[in-house]
C-alpha positions, 0 to 999 in steps of 0.5 A: 744592470741599471734601468736609468739610461747613461744620458740621464745620469750624465745630465743629472750629474751636470745639473747637480754640479751646476747647483753646487757651484751656484750655492758655493758662490753665495755660501760664506766660508773661511776661505771665501766663495772660491775656497768652497768652489775649489774644494768641490772641484777637487773633492766632491766633484771628483768623488761624484764623477767616480760614482757616476762612472761606476755601473752602467754609467761607468761602462758607457762613459768608458765606451764614450771615452774609448769611442772618442779615442778611436774616433780621434785615432781614426781621424788622425789616421785619415789625416795621415793618409791624406798627408801621404796622398799629398806627399805623393802628389807633391813628389815626383810622379812617373811620366807617361812614355807613350807618344800617343801616335806611332809615327810621331813616336818613331820620328821622336826617337830618331830625332833624339838619336840624331841629337845625341850623335855628335857626328850628325851632319845636320845639313843632310838631315831630312826628317820629311823623307822619313815622315813620307816613308811612315805615311807609306807604311801606314797606307800599305799596312792599313789601306792596301788590299791583299788578295792571297792565292796559295801555290804548291810551293809558295804564295802569290799576293796581289796588293792593290789600292788607289791614290796615295795607297797605290803610290805607297804600294809601288814604292814599298813592295818591290823594294822589299823583294831584295830584303826577302832574298837576303834572308833566304826567301825566293821572291819577285814582284810584277807591276799591276795596273792598280798595284803590285803582284808579289810572289814568294816561294819556299826554299829548303831554308824556309818551310812552306807552312810558315810562308803560308801562315805569314801571309802578306803583312807577315812577309812584309815585316820580315828582316830587321832593316826597317829601323835602320832604314828609318835612321838612314833616311833621316840622315839623308843617307838612304833613299825612300822606298 
């Protein structure tokens, strides 16, 4: 191993090359100054470079060469990654699908269905009625108070509220009784001063354990009529409940 640092050897080589070049400019020859310079460039300089690249200097020089190549490839790779990213940005990106608000999304879906249906009678369409029904659903789902009392054969639920919530309760809960009967439950509703009392009992087709587990909102979502009712409301073919 050489005791001279590779940087010292490179600097020394550079000084030697500069000295030879300067001397060649003033030394007469048959080929002129440039002739000697050409010889040094093509002969002596090549030989000197080969000697310097041997031993430690050669190893370090090769390391620098390899490092430079790796750095260059790394940079190239990074630029390739940047190009790929740029390509993704400039290409077609996936668009969000969530509307941001559930009632907004429901109305948007219904309007799209109406627009796609060539038989839609726009003179009867009533999107405002659908919106008011969705407000009712929001009030009953999130604001109504549901006090449940378990019976030997079913469940009794006092659904109460005030203001806009009370209005929604009186529209939605009694109207849902007929839907429950159609799917096999035994149900009835009674008016209260501040709401509606809903009583549902189990039958042979519906188990008592399931009825109690469902509770108020589980009972209210029974049946697949809601989506169809929304479309019918928007078309003006079904009264709001």
